[in-house]
ROGURO-168784 format. One record per residue: x, z, y of N, C-alpha, C in turn; residue in one letter. Coordinates in pm, whole numbers, plus 32768, in hexadecimal, padded with zeros to 4 digits. Atoms other than C-alpha are relative to their C-alpha. Layout:
XZYXZYXZYa
...
end
This chain:
806C80068064A56F9E2F4EF7801A80637F8Fx
7FDD7FA4806CA62B9EF14DEB7FEC808F802Cx
800D7F797FCBA62AA0224ECB7F6F802D7FFEx
808E7FDE8000A4ACA0174EEF7FCD801B7F74x
802B7FEE808AA4779FF14D78803480837FC9x
7FC37F848030A565A10F4D327FB680798037x
80497F907FC5A4B0A1F34E257F7680107FC2x
80847FFE803CA361A1934D928004803C7F74x
7FF37FCD8089A3D5A1D64C2D802080958001x
7FDC7F727FF8A46FA3224C947F8680548024x
807A7FB77FD8A32BA38E4D427F9E800B7F8Dx
805C7FFF8071A259A32A4C178033805B7F91x
7FC67FA98066A348A3DA4B2E7FE48092801Dx
801C7F757FD9A31AA51C4BF17F6E80227FE8x
808F7FE88015A19FA4FA4BE87FE080127F6Dx
801D7FFC808FA195A4B34A73803B807C7FC0x
7FBF7F8A803AA28BA5C84A217FAE807E801Fx
80527F8D7FDBA1B6A6C34AE37F8280077FACx
807D8001804CA07FA6554A2B801680227F6Fx
7FF07FF28090A107A64348CC803C80867FDAx
7FC67F7E8020A1CBA78748E07F9480697FEAx
806D7F9F8011A07DA83C48F77F927FCE7FA6x
8066803D80569FC0A75C4806802980137F6Fx
7FD97FE180899FC3A7D9469E7FFD7F847FA9x
7FF48073805CA01FA6EB45827F7D7FE17FBBx
8079802A80489F0CA62044DB800480327F70x
7FF27FCD80889F91A6774383802780938008x
7FE77F717FF19F95A7F1434C801180437F79x
7FF07FAF80779FFEA8F5424F7F86805A7FEFx
807A7FB5801B9EE2A9AF41A98001808A8042x
7FFA7F797FCD9F5BAB0642177FF780058099x
800080027F6E9F69AA9643827F7D7FCD8039x
807880437FCE9E18A9EA43987F988065802Ex
80727FB57FCE9D10AA8744717FBE7FAC806Cx
8049804B7F9B9C02A9EC45478006804C8084x
7FEF7FBE7F809C46AA3746B280057F97806Ex
7FF1805B7F919C6AA9A3480B80947FE28014x
7F79802B7FDF9DA6A8DB485080047FE48096x
7FF680137F709E1EA8D649B9806B7F98801Ex
7FA380687FD79EBFA79B4A457FF77FF38098x
7FFF80087F6E9F25A7A24BB27F878049803Cx
806E7FAA7FD19E26A8BA4BEC7F767FC97FDEx
80818035802D9D14A7EC4B427FE580317F73x
80217FCA80849C65A8944A1B7FBB7F977FAAx
803B805E805F9C11A7C448E77FDF804D7F81x
80287FBD807B9B4EA84647BC80407FBA7F89x
7FBE803580779C05A81C46727FB880317F83x
80387FD880819B74A81F451080537FC27F92x
7FAC802D806E9C2DA7FF43C57FB07FBC7F93x
803F804E806A9BDCA70842B080637FEB7F8Ex
7FB1802380759C56A6B641527FF27F697FEBx
7FFF8091800F9CBBA547412A803E7FDA7F7Ax
7FD4802180879CDCA4B33FCC80707F988001x
7F92806080119E20A4003F687FDC7F957F9Bx
8033805C80659D62A3543E4D7F70802A7FE3x
80867FD480279C05A3603DB8800B80807FAFx
7FF37F7F80459BDCA4CD3D4D7F77803D7FE7x
807C7FBA80249AD3A5A73CAB7FE68076805Ex
802A7F887FB99A0FA6AC3D697FBC80597F9Ax
80337FA6806699CBA7DB3C8B7FA6806C803Dx
80587F967FD198C8A8EF3C9F80468087800Bx
7FB47F837FFB99D3A9FD3C7380927FE07FE3x
7F718015801C9B4BAA2C3C4B801A7FFA7F6Ax
7FF1800D80919B10AA3B3AD27FED7F707FD2x
8013808F801E9ABEA8C63ADF7F9B7FE87F90x
8063800E806B998FA8F139FE7FAA7F838012x
805B80707FE698B5A7E93AA480307FAC8075x
7FE2805D7F939900A6B43B737F7D7FE4804Bx
807B80127FB39800A6A33C8C80087F88805Fx
7FF380747FA89888A5753D45808D7FCA8000x
7F7D803E7FF399AEA4993DA380237FF18093x
7FCC80197F7A9A80A4953EDE805C7F887FF6x
7FB5807C800D9AFCA3323F05808180038051x
7F7F80087FBD9C5DA2D93F6F7FEE7FE78096x
7FFF80087F6E9C96A30540E77F8080338042x
80767FC07FC89B42A3AC4112801B80958010x
7FE57F727FE99B27A51341887F7E80518001x
806D7F9F7FFB9A4AA648417A802F80798050x
7FD97F897FB39A43A77E425B803F806B7FA7x
7FB37F9A80489B3BA88941EA7FCB808B8020x
80287F757FEC9ACFA9F241B5807480607FF2x
7F917FA380179BF4AAAC411980527FD47F86x
7FA7801B80719D12AAA7401D7FF1806E7F98x
80067FA1806E9CF0AB4A3EC8808880067FBBx
7F7E7FEC803F9E1EABDC3E1380147FA87F86x
7FF68052807A9DCEAB063CE1802A7F70801Dx
7FD680877FDD9E41A9D03D9F7F8E7FA38021x
807480507FDB9CEFA95A3E1C7FDC80178093x
803C7FF47F7D9C5DA9133F707F69800D7FEFx
80927FF97FFA9AF9A9833FAD7FD27FA88073x
8030805E7F9B9A3AA87540697F688007800Dx
8090800C7FED98E0A83E40F97FD37F7E7FBFx
802D8077804A981FA74F401A7F6A80087FE7x
80918009801796AEA6EC401B7FB780828021x
80407F857FD0963DA81D40E4802180797FA9x
7FD37F8F805196F6A8FE3FEF809980008004x
7F6E800280059861A92B3F8280307FBE7F80x
7FC1803B8075994BA87E3E8F809480228002x
7F737FE0800D9AB3A8993E1B804E7F857FD5x
7FAA807180219BC8A7943E12808F80327FEEx
7F777FD7801D9D2EA7A73D91805C7FE28077x
7FAA800B7F8A9E30A7E23EA480677F8F7FF4x
7F94806280109F37A6FA3E0E7FD07F708004x
803580887FFA9E50A5CE3E2A7FC67FDE8089x
803680197F7B9DFEA5E83F9C80578043806Bx
7FBC7FC67F8D9E82A64040F57F9C80468059x
80517FC37F989DFFA7234203801C7FB78083x
7FF180417F7F9DC0A675434D7FA980498065x
80527FC67F969D2BA6DB449A7FBE7F90804Fx
8047805C7FA89C27A628456A7FDE80498080x
80127FC57F7D9BE8A66046D67F827FCA8043x
807880277FB79AAAA65A47A380247FE48092x
7FE180267F779ACDA5A248ED7F807FF78051x
8075800A7FAA99E6A5A04A157FCE7F708007x
8024808D7FF599EDA4254A2180507FAC7F9Ex
7FB9806A80469A45A2FC4947800C7F8A805Fx
7FE880707FA69AD7A1CD49F280207F827FB1x
7FDD8081803A9B00A05C49A8806F7FC18052x
7F97804A7FBB9C399F9749FA7FC87F778026x
803B807C7FCF9BC19E774AD280627F8C8000x
7F99806780039D0A9DB94AC0806980237F98x
7F877FE3804D9E389D9649DE805F804A805Dx
7FAB7FB27FA69F1E9EA04A6B806580527FB0x
7F967FB0803DA0399F924A247FE08094800Bx
800E7F6F8000A01FA10049BF8089803D7FE8x
7F7E7FBF800BA14EA1E249EB7FEF80887FBCx
80087F818049A184A30048F6808C802B7FD7x
7F807FC9802AA29BA3E0487C800380117F6Ax
7FF67FF28091A314A3D14713803980887FDBx
7FD47F7C802FA38CA4F4463B808C80248031x
7F787FE67FCFA4EDA4CE46C8800480138097x
80057FEC7F70A477A4F6482C801A7F848052x
7FE6807E7FBBA4A6A38748847F7B7FC2802Ax
807980407FD0A3A1A2DF495D7FFB7F6F7FD4x
801080888033A321A1A148B87F857FC0803Cx
8074804B7FD1A22FA092491E7FC07FB87F8Ax
80498045806AA123A00C48347F937FAB803Fx
8067805A7FCDA03F9EE448737F7880297FC7x
808A7FE180289ECA9F3148687FAA7F868020x
805180797FED9DD79E1248397F7D801D8048x
80807FF87FBC9CA59DD3490A7F9280267F9Ex
80747FCF804A9B669E7D4889802180717F9Ex
7FE27F87804B9C229F9847DD7FBB80768045x
80407F8B7FC69B81A0EE48118057807B7FE8x
7FB47F86800E9C1BA24548457FBC80728049x
80377F8A7FBE9BD7A3A548C1804B801E8080x
7FC37FE37F7E9C17A3EA4A3180168096800Ex
7FDE7F737FEF9CCCA5354A637FF580278092x
80087FE57F719D00A52E4BDA80437F8F804Cx
7FC380637FA89D6DA45A4D01806880448058x
7F947FCD7FAD9EB6A4914DB780267F918061x
7FE7806B7F9F9EC6A3C24EF47FBE7F807FD2x
80358081802C9E9EA2564E91800E7FEC7F6Ax
7FEC800880909EE8A2A44D237F9980577FB7x
805C7FB380549E06A3214C0B804580267F7Ex
7FCB7FCF807E9E6CA3F44AE27F977FE77F95x
8060802D80659DC4A35D49AD8035801E7F74x
7FDD7FE5808C9DBFA3BF483D7FBE7F957FA9x
80368065805B9D98A2A7473D80657FE47F92x
7FAB802180739E1DA24C45E4806E80687FEBx
7FA27F9080149EC4A3A345C4807180028065x
7F9B80007F979F87A36647067FC180318083x
802A7FD07F7E9F6FA40A485A805C7FC18067x
7FAA80437FA19FEBA339497C7FBA7FDE8082x
803480227F7D9FBFA2C14ADF7FED7F6A800Ex
801D808C7FE09F20A1794B4D7FCE7FFB8090x
803580117F799EC5A0F04CA37F68800B7FFCx
80907FE280029D66A16B4CF47FAA7F868018x
805480747FE29CF0A01A4D757FEF7FA37F88x
8014804C807C9D0B9F934C0F7F8D80397FADx
80617FB880529BFBA0824B967F767FFF803Ex
80887FE67FD09A83A0A94BAF7FC1806C7FA8x
80427F94804899B4A1D64B4D7F8C7FC77FAEx
806C802B805998C8A1A14A277F8D80658003x
80737FA6800A976EA23449F4801A80687F94x
7FEA7F9480619755A377492A7FEF7FCF7F70x
8013803F808396D4A2AA4802801E7F6C8010x
7FE3808F7FF9975DA14F47BD80247FCA7F77x
7FE58046807E9794A05046AA80747FA08014x
7F968064800398CA9F8446577FEE7FAD7F82x
8002805B807298AE9E51457780867FB97FFEx
7F7D803D800F9A039DDF44FB7FF47F897FA1x
80138077805299F29C78447F80757FE57FA2x
7F8D801280599B4F9C8143E67FEC804C7F7Dx
80147FAC80769B009D9F42F97F717FFC7FCDx
808E8003802199899D5A42F47FCD808E7FE7x
802C7F75800499449EC743397FB780218082x
80487FCC7F8C984F9F72442380238093800Fx
7FDF7F777FE298B5A0B744CB7F9A80368065x
80607FC07FA697BAA1A3456B803E80838032x
7FC87F897FC29839A2AB46607F93804D804Ax
805A7FAA7FB2977EA3D046F3804D807B802Ex
7FBC7F8B7FC79806A4DE47DB809480027FDBx
7F6F80118013996BA45B47B2802D800C7F6Fx
7FDB7FF8808D995FA46A46357FCB7F857FB5x
802D806A8058994DA35445337FA4803E7F98x
80607FC3805C9812A3A8446E7FD77FA17F90x
8026805F806997E5A26A43A280607F8B8000x
7FB0807A801698C1A15643147FBF7FB77F8Bx
804E804580669808A04C424E801D7F6A8001x
7FEA8091800698299EE241D57F987FB48050x
805A80557FB497909DCE42A680207F6E7FE0x
7FEF80908015975A9C5B426B7FD57FBB8081x
801B80417F8097719B8C43AA7FE37F6B7FEBx
8029808C800497319A1E43FD805B7FA57FAFx
7FB38064804B979C98FC432080427F9F8061x
7FAB80577FAF987E97E3439B7FB67FBF8075x
804780497F97977A971F445E7FA8805B8056x
80557FA27FB596CA985944DF804F8080801Ex
7FAA7F8B7FEE97E9993F453B7FC680648063x
802F7F947FAA978E9A8E45D380538005807Fx
7FBA7FFC7F7F97E39AA64745805C807A800Ax
7FA37F947FE299129B7647A67FE6802F808Fx
80127FD07F7798EC9C5848D47FC7808C8006x
80397F7C7FE7985A9D92496D7F6C7FF08027x
8090800E7FED96E19DC349667FC1808A800Fx
804F7F867FF895D09EC749977F847FF27FA9x
807F8001804894AE9F2348B57F907FF28067x
806C80147FA0937F9E99496E7F7680157FC3x
80817FE58040926D9ED1486B801880297F6Fx
7FFD7FDB808E92259F6247127F757FEB7FC8x
80828016803D91109F044622800380267F6Dx
800F7FE8809090929F7244CE7F917FA47FCDx
8063805A80398FCB9E9843E07FF77F7E804Dx
7FF780737FA5903C9D62449B801E7F807FB2x
7FE58083803C90319BF24435804C7FA98065x
7FAC80547FA9914A9B2144CA7FE67F6D7FE1x
801280918010912399AA450480767FB9803Fx
7F90804C7FC8923398A9453C800B7F787FBEx
7FE68085803792C3975644E980937FF87FD8x
7F77800D803093FB9716441780497F978054x
7FB680597FA89503967944FB80337F837FB8x
7FC98071804B9587959543E77F947FA47FCBx
806880528042944E952143317F887FE6805Ax
8075800D7FA99350954D44497F82803B7FC4x
80747FC98046926A95F743507FD88086803Dx
80337F817FCB918D970B43D87FFD80697F92x
80047F9380609198985F43337FBE80798040x
80367F807FD190F299B3434E802C806B7F9Cx
7FCF7F93805591729B0042C87FC28083802Fx
80397F7D7FE190C29C5042B7806B806B7FEBx
7FA17F92800D91989D8542F67FBA80828025x
80397F7C7FE1914B9EF74303803680378084x
7FC07FC77F8892439F50441680517F948046x
7FBF80687FB292BB9E6B452A8032803A8085x
7FC37FCF7F8493AC9ECE4641802F7F85804Ex
7FE9807C7FB493B69DBC474C80668018806Ex
7F987FEA7F9B94EB9D964824802E7F818048x
7FD5807D7FC295339C23486E7F857FAB801Bx
807E80407FE194019BA0491E800D7F68800Bx
7FED808F7FE994919A4A49757FFB7FB17F7Ex
7FFA8049807F94D599E3480C7FB480467F8Fx
80567FBA806093E39AD3475E805080337F87x
7FAF7FC4806A94EE9B8946977FE380957FF9x
802C7F77801594879CD54602805280427F91x
7FD27FB4807494F39DE5450F7F8380237FB1x
807B7FE7804D93F69DFC43F4801E80097F6Ax
7FF47FFA809293C39E4542837FEA7F757FC7x
800B8085804193D09D21418F7FE380167F6Cx
80267FE1808B930E9D6D405280187F8C7FA1x
7FE58075805593549C0D3FD380917FFD7FD1x
7F747FFC802B94C39C693FAA801580717F9Cx
7FE37F9E806995489D1F3E79807580598029x
7F8E7FA67FE896409E3E3E7280837FB67FEBx
7F87804C801B97409D4F3DDE80267FA78077x
7FE380557F8C971F9C6B3F0D80448050806Ex
7FC17FAD7F9A97749D883FF7808E80277FD5x
7F7B7FDA803098999DF03F1C80627F8B8006x
7FAA80778001991E9C8A3F097FE77FA8807Bx
802A80477F8898BA9C2A406A806A7FA18038x
7F9780547FC69A0C9B9940CD800A7F797FBAx
7FF9807E804A99F69A8E3FBD7F8A7FA48022x
807980527FEE98989A19401D7FD77FE8808Fx
803580027F7898719A4C419380087F778041x
7FF280807FBB98F398F742027F947F9C7FD6x
8062806180329800983341267F73803B7FF5x
80827FC2801896E9992C40E47FE68077805Cx
80177F977F9E96F39A0642197F757FF2803Ex
80837FFF7FBF95D09A4043037FF27F8C8062x
801780627F96953999674414803A80308085x
7FC27FC87F8895FF9A3A450D7FEA8095800Ex
801B7F707FFC95699B9444D98064804C7FAAx
7FAD7FA8805096199CBC443D7FAB803D7F90x
804A7FCD8074958C9CF842DF8044807E7FCCx
7FCB7F83803595B69E5E42677FA280357F94x
80537FC3806895349F3141487F9380568041x
80757FB97FCC93EA9FEB4170802580848045x
7FDE7F7D7FC99483A14341A9804C7FF38083x
7FB480177F84956DA0B742B27FA27FDB8072x
805F802B7F999455A00843707FAC80758031x
80537F8D7FDB937FA1404368804E80648055x
7FAE7FA17FB5949DA21D43E2801C7FCF808Dx
7FE580387F7C94F9A13545007F8180018055x
807F80057FB6938AA10E45607FDD8088803Cx
802B7F7D7FD19348A282457B806C80498051x
7F957FC17FB4949AA2D6461880127FC18089x
7FEA80487F8294B9A1CB47267F8380028059x
806B80077F9D93E9A1BF4862800F7F818054x
7FFB80727FA69395A0A94956806E801A8068x
7F927FF27FA094C8A06E4A32808480257FC3x
7F827FDD804295CCA0DD493380577F847FEDx
7F9F806D800D9707A00C491680077FCB7F72x
7FE28043807F973F9F1147FE80797FA68019x
7F85804F7FF3989E9E8147DA800E7FAB7F82x
7FE6805A807198D09D4F46FC80897FC38017x
7F78802F7FEB9A419D0546D1802F7FA97F8Dx
7FD4805F80679AFA9BF44612804F80417F90x
end
């Protein structure tokens, strides 16, 4: 038994080492950053550089810092253009350009993959650390990552700034556009063409009307729609008008929709109120989020609701 495990680990170590040796670091030095194709095991992946804030920072209209034109929030990023000698990164901002201080952010790289995949089971991903040691990390069911390529019965996947191998039978290919609702963080993620294009707050079902966990498909979309239902606890009937409704759970009539009856403070403090003042099972989002999801998603697109 030990001999089989040792051979397996050695084989995986060789695969991971081959992949990572040709995969450039996520964090990069300004002078080395350039958008190009990265080649992993003869597979080309498009790379683009971004500036990621270490804290909430100002975005200026010039390196003279005369006017603040916006804020880049902590852990958020903007596309990187170039480095200025004055210690500023030039970034793409609101269809124009802006400038942020280098010492308050990092340069990172993002990669475009042909496919995004969902982990269908709790499983193990094998990757190599900076010391060249092959490690195993547990990946939970319903996590998503970028599929680089398949090698035999193994798949090379990029997720959470790690590149590693997992057994291919643990994965399923996702649609080009898909939604992830994370009930732990109460956040909605919208992906398109292997890129995260939207991250927004969401209020899910209250205690007696918890939102179903699982994998679904968008089966209908409606605008100017009045929803009807009955409160599971009180039995009282209700009706709610929404501008944008994305329907994905036909059995229990759970949708993604705007909720004009909710204030901005409710979305900001959603974790304190969701258990008692959550929805009847739907995913309440702000107007701009509902509109974006409505016009981005198509019938048949994947919707993942995870705990």
